[in-house]
C-alpha positions as CSV (number, residue, x, y, z in Angstrom):
1,M,49.6,123.0,79.6
2,V,49.6,122.0,83.2
3,N,46.8,119.4,82.4
4,A,48.8,117.1,80.2
5,P,48.3,113.4,80.4
6,D,52.0,112.6,81.8
7,V,52.3,115.9,83.2
8,S,51.2,114.6,87.6
9,V,49.0,117.0,90.1
10,E,51.9,117.5,91.5
11,E,53.7,119.0,88.8
12,A,50.4,121.2,87.9
13,K,50.1,122.6,91.2
14,A,53.9,123.8,90.8
15,R,53.4,125.3,87.4
16,L,50.5,126.7,88.4
17,R,51.3,128.4,91.4
18,D,55.2,129.4,89.4
19,A,52.3,131.3,87.2
20,F,50.0,132.9,89.9
21,P,52.2,133.3,92.7
22,A,49.1,135.4,94.3
23,W,47.3,131.9,94.2
24,S,47.3,129.2,96.9
25,I,46.4,126.1,94.8
26,I,45.0,122.9,95.9
27,H,44.0,120.1,94.1
28,T,41.4,117.3,96.1
29,R,42.4,113.8,95.2
30,D,38.7,112.4,96.4
31,T,37.3,115.2,93.8
32,G,39.4,115.4,91.6
33,R,39.1,118.1,91.8
34,W,41.2,122.4,91.7
35,W,40.9,124.6,94.0
36,A,42.6,128.4,93.3
37,T,42.0,131.0,96.7
38,R,43.9,134.2,97.3
39,G,45.1,136.6,100.0
40,P,45.2,139.2,101.6
41,L,42.5,141.0,99.6
42,T,43.3,144.5,98.9
43,R,40.3,147.1,98.4
44,K,41.6,146.7,94.1
45,I,40.2,143.3,93.7
46,L,37.8,143.1,97.0
47,D,34.8,143.4,93.7
48,R,36.7,140.6,93.0
49,P,36.2,135.8,92.9
50,S,39.1,135.7,95.8
51,D,37.8,131.3,95.0
52,V,37.8,129.8,91.7
53,C,37.1,125.8,91.1
54,A,37.7,123.9,88.2
55,D,37.8,120.0,87.3
56,T,41.0,120.3,85.1
57,A,44.1,122.3,85.4
58,E,43.6,123.8,82.4
59,E,40.5,124.7,83.5
60,L,41.9,125.9,86.7
61,A,44.3,128.0,85.4
62,D,41.5,130.0,82.4
63,K,39.2,130.7,85.1
64,I,42.4,132.4,87.2
65,R,42.5,134.9,84.2
66,A,39.8,136.1,83.8
67,V,39.2,137.1,87.0
68,T,42.6,138.6,87.1
69,R,42.6,140.0,83.3
70,D,42.0,143.4,84.5
71,E,44.1,143.9,87.6
């Protein structure tokens, strides 16, 4: 999906932002890691992680889905 070899980092970030509009998506060039943070936090999500990190864009998408599954 977002981590296909022919997809640029910017394209992967755009796809993640479209899929998860409540999250800010970050890719660090020096480490190649992916990060996502969200805010503002509401009572509904205070007990859930507000940031996740991953090695790939696809893994990041999976982690965001896991965090938001029951929301």
